C-alpha positions as CSV (number, residue, x, y, z in Angstrom):
1,X,-18.6,-7.7,20.5
2,X,-17.7,-7.3,24.1
3,X,-17.9,-4.0,26.0
4,X,-14.1,-3.5,25.9
5,X,-14.0,-3.7,22.2
6,X,-14.3,-0.7,19.9
7,X,-15.2,-1.3,16.2
8,X,-12.6,0.1,13.8
9,X,-14.3,1.4,10.5
10,X,-13.1,3.2,7.4
11,X,-11.5,0.3,5.5
12,X,-13.1,-0.7,2.2
13,X,-12.1,-4.3,2.4
14,X,-12.1,-5.3,6.0
15,X,-14.9,-6.5,8.5
16,X,-14.7,-7.7,12.0
17,X,-11.8,-5.4,13.0
18,X,-11.9,-4.1,16.7
19,X,-9.6,-2.3,18.9
20,X,-9.1,-3.7,22.3
21,X,-6.8,-1.5,24.5
22,X,-3.4,-1.1,22.6
23,X,-4.3,-4.0,20.1
24,X,-6.1,-4.6,17.0
25,X,-8.1,-7.9,16.5
26,X,-9.2,-9.0,13.1
27,X,-10.2,-12.4,11.6
28,X,-7.5,-15.0,11.2
29,X,-6.8,-15.7,7.5
30,X,-5.0,-18.5,5.9
31,X,-2.3,-16.1,5.3
32,X,-2.1,-14.4,8.8
33,X,0.7,-16.7,10.2
34,X,3.1,-15.9,7.4
35,X,2.2,-12.1,7.7
36,X,2.8,-12.2,11.3
37,X,6.2,-13.9,10.6
38,X,6.9,-11.1,8.0
39,X,6.1,-8.4,10.5
40,X,8.6,-10.0,13.0
41,X,11.2,-10.0,10.4
42,X,10.8,-6.3,9.6
43,X,10.9,-5.4,13.2
44,X,14.0,-7.5,13.8
45,X,15.6,-5.3,11.0
46,X,14.7,-2.0,12.8
47,X,11.6,-1.3,10.6
48,X,8.8,0.2,12.8
49,X,5.7,-1.8,11.9
50,X,2.8,-2.9,14.2
51,X,4.1,-5.7,16.6
52,X,2.5,-9.0,15.8
53,X,0.8,-10.6,18.9
54,X,-0.3,-13.9,17.6
55,X,-3.9,-15.0,18.1
56,X,-6.3,-14.2,20.9
57,X,-8.7,-16.7,22.7
58,X,-11.3,-16.2,20.0
59,X,-8.9,-17.2,17.3
60,X,-8.3,-13.7,15.9
61,X,-5.0,-12.1,14.6
62,X,-3.7,-9.6,17.1
63,X,-1.4,-6.8,16.3
64,X,-0.3,-3.5,18.1
65,X,-2.6,-0.5,17.6
66,X,-0.9,2.5,16.2
67,X,-2.1,6.0,17.3
68,X,-2.2,8.8,15.1
69,X,-3.8,10.4,11.9
70,X,-4.0,8.8,8.6
71,X,-1.9,10.4,6.0
72,X,-5.0,10.4,3.6
73,X,-6.5,13.1,5.8
74,X,-3.3,15.4,5.4
75,X,-3.0,15.2,1.6
76,X,-1.2,16.6,-0.3
77,X,2.0,16.0,1.6
78,X,5.0,18.4,1.4
79,X,8.2,17.4,-0.3
80,X,10.0,16.8,3.1
81,X,7.2,14.5,4.2
82,X,7.1,12.6,0.8
83,X,11.0,12.2,1.0
84,X,10.4,10.7,4.5
85,X,7.7,8.3,3.2
86,X,9.9,7.2,0.2
87,X,12.7,6.4,2.7
88,X,10.2,4.3,4.9
89,X,9.2,2.4,1.8
90,X,12.7,1.7,0.8
91,X,13.5,0.5,4.3
92,X,10.7,-1.9,4.1
93,X,11.7,-3.3,0.8
94,X,15.4,-3.6,1.9
95,X,14.4,-5.4,5.1
96,X,12.0,-7.7,3.2
97,X,14.9,-9.3,1.4
98,X,15.5,-11.3,4.6
99,X,12.1,-13.0,4.3
100,X,11.7,-16.0,2.1
101,X,8.6,-15.5,0.0
102,X,5.9,-18.2,-0.2
103,X,5.5,-19.9,-3.4
104,X,3.6,-17.4,-5.5
105,X,1.3,-20.0,-7.0
106,X,0.1,-20.8,-3.6
107,X,-0.6,-17.3,-2.6
108,X,-3.8,-15.5,-4.0
109,X,-3.0,-11.9,-5.1
110,X,-5.6,-9.6,-6.1
111,X,-3.2,-7.6,-8.4
112,X,-0.2,-10.1,-9.1
113,X,3.1,-8.8,-10.2
114,X,5.2,-10.2,-13.0
115,X,7.9,-12.6,-11.7
116,X,7.4,-11.8,-7.9
117,X,10.6,-11.9,-6.0
118,X,10.0,-10.0,-2.8
119,X,7.4,-10.1,0.2
120,X,5.6,-6.7,-0.2
121,X,2.7,-4.9,1.7
122,X,1.0,-4.3,-1.5
123,X,-0.9,-1.3,-0.4
124,X,1.6,1.3,0.9
125,X,-0.8,4.1,0.3
126,X,-2.0,7.2,2.2
127,X,-4.9,5.4,3.7
128,X,-2.6,2.9,5.5
129,X,0.1,5.4,6.9
130,X,-0.4,6.6,10.3
131,X,1.3,9.8,11.3
132,X,1.8,10.8,14.8
133,X,4.7,10.3,17.3
134,X,5.6,7.3,15.1
135,X,5.0,7.1,11.3
136,X,3.9,3.5,10.7
137,X,2.3,1.6,7.8
138,X,-0.7,-0.5,9.0
139,X,-3.0,-3.1,7.5
140,X,-0.6,-5.7,6.3
141,X,-3.1,-8.5,5.7
142,X,-2.8,-7.9,2.0
143,X,1.0,-8.7,2.1
144,X,2.3,-11.3,-0.4
145,X,4.8,-12.0,-3.2
146,X,5.4,-9.0,-5.5
147,X,8.3,-6.9,-6.7
148,X,9.8,-3.5,-5.6
149,X,8.7,-1.9,-8.9
150,X,4.9,-3.0,-8.5
151,X,4.8,-2.0,-4.9
152,X,6.5,1.4,-5.4
153,X,4.4,2.1,-8.5
154,X,1.3,2.0,-6.3
155,X,2.9,4.2,-3.5
156,X,4.2,6.7,-6.0
157,X,0.9,7.1,-7.8
158,X,-1.2,7.3,-4.5
159,X,1.2,9.6,-2.5
160,X,2.0,11.7,-5.5
161,X,-1.8,12.3,-6.1
162,X,-1.5,11.4,-9.7
163,X,-5.1,11.5,-10.2
164,X,-7.5,13.4,-12.5
165,X,-7.9,17.0,-11.6
166,X,-4.5,17.6,-10.2
167,X,-2.0,19.9,-12.0
168,X,0.5,17.8,-13.8
169,X,3.4,19.8,-12.8
170,X,2.4,19.7,-9.0
171,X,2.0,15.9,-9.2
172,X,5.2,15.4,-11.0
173,X,7.1,17.3,-8.1
174,X,5.4,15.1,-5.4
175,X,6.2,11.9,-7.4
176,X,9.8,13.0,-7.7
177,X,10.1,13.8,-4.0
178,X,8.9,10.2,-3.0
179,X,11.1,8.6,-5.5
180,X,14.1,10.6,-4.4
181,X,13.4,9.6,-0.7
182,X,13.4,6.0,-1.9
183,X,16.8,6.7,-3.6
184,X,15.7,4.7,-6.7
185,X,18.5,3.9,-9.3
186,X,18.2,4.8,-12.9
187,X,16.6,1.6,-14.0
188,X,13.8,1.8,-11.4
189,X,13.1,5.3,-12.2
190,X,12.8,4.6,-16.0
191,X,10.5,1.8,-15.4
192,X,8.2,3.5,-12.9
193,X,5.9,5.6,-15.4
194,X,4.9,2.6,-17.3
195,X,4.5,0.6,-14.2
196,X,2.2,3.2,-12.7
197,X,0.1,3.1,-15.6
198,X,-0.3,-0.6,-15.6
199,X,-0.9,-0.6,-11.8
200,X,-3.8,1.9,-12.0
201,X,-5.3,0.3,-15.0
202,X,-5.1,-3.1,-13.1
203,X,-6.9,-1.7,-10.1
204,X,-9.8,-0.4,-12.4
205,X,-9.9,-3.7,-14.0
206,X,-10.2,-5.6,-10.7
207,X,-13.2,-3.3,-9.8
208,X,-14.8,-3.8,-13.1
209,X,-14.5,-7.3,-13.3
210,X,-15.6,-7.8,-9.6
211,X,-18.7,-5.9,-10.4
212,X,-19.5,-8.2,-13.3
213,X,-18.9,-11.3,-11.2
214,X,-20.2,-10.1,-7.9
215,X,-17.0,-10.5,-6.1
216,X,-17.2,-8.6,-2.9
217,X,-16.3,-6.0,-1.5
218,X,-14.9,-4.8,-4.9
219,X,-18.2,-5.2,-6.6
220,X,-19.8,-2.5,-4.4
221,X,-16.8,-0.3,-4.4
222,X,-17.0,-0.1,-8.3
223,X,-20.5,1.4,-8.3
224,X,-19.7,3.6,-5.1
225,X,-17.2,5.8,-6.7
226,X,-14.0,3.8,-6.9
227,X,-14.5,2.6,-10.4
228,X,-14.8,6.0,-11.8
229,X,-11.9,7.2,-9.7
230,X,-9.6,4.5,-10.9
231,X,-10.7,4.6,-14.5
232,X,-9.9,8.5,-14.6
233,X,-6.6,7.8,-12.6
234,X,-5.4,5.3,-15.0
235,X,-6.1,7.5,-18.1
236,X,-4.4,10.6,-16.3
237,X,-1.3,8.4,-15.4
238,X,-1.1,7.1,-19.1
239,X,-1.7,10.4,-20.7
240,X,1.1,12.1,-18.8
241,X,3.8,9.5,-19.2
242,X,6.3,12.0,-20.5
243,X,5.8,14.3,-17.5
244,X,6.6,11.5,-15.0
245,X,9.6,10.3,-17.0
246,X,11.0,13.9,-17.1
247,X,10.3,14.4,-13.5
248,X,12.1,11.1,-12.6
249,X,15.2,11.6,-14.8
250,X,18.4,11.1,-12.8
251,X,20.2,14.3,-12.1
252,X,17.3,16.5,-13.0
């Protein structure tokens, strides 16, 4: 690493990520070209995402560095902020309609959605939202074919703090705020509680199976607290399905 490079740490599944001035450099992946094209499509539709800057002389992917604070460090977010986040996610999804998704069978997805029909970020969570002068979702390397429901289910669960130990009524109000901001229709609202349960359970299964097979970095994450966290979260989301459905009922 050269003297003008600053290592960026904190991610669970990324290595070799550095900051160089106002840019972020990271390993070029087989999907990087498509992801850079996806970012360009979103930006052309007016969505504020990191500017894709191609490859550097070392063959690394280059994107704009976004300055600010992780939303994860500011949780729980208040209703106004959650409504804003929901609106950001809706804008991303709407703009993604203009990007032709790759053939799903040719795209390796850690947590594949049923019948993918939309290019999605797949990790629109508090650890990937930078809040400062601009509010911008970062870390698009996991983007790939998915659905609005599957992508939103993860965001709703994570930003709503639907996790063990949280008062159910408080979590339900946060969930409602984000989904209101998304302006979800009745069918999407009705499908979300079960989708959140499937999504949290799928995350736990990924960690558990990775631990059994040695698939990194998920194998180590399973024993470093993430396995227990996602198992408890999956049980919490499943156990309180009625509370989520009541909170999301249209016109409530």
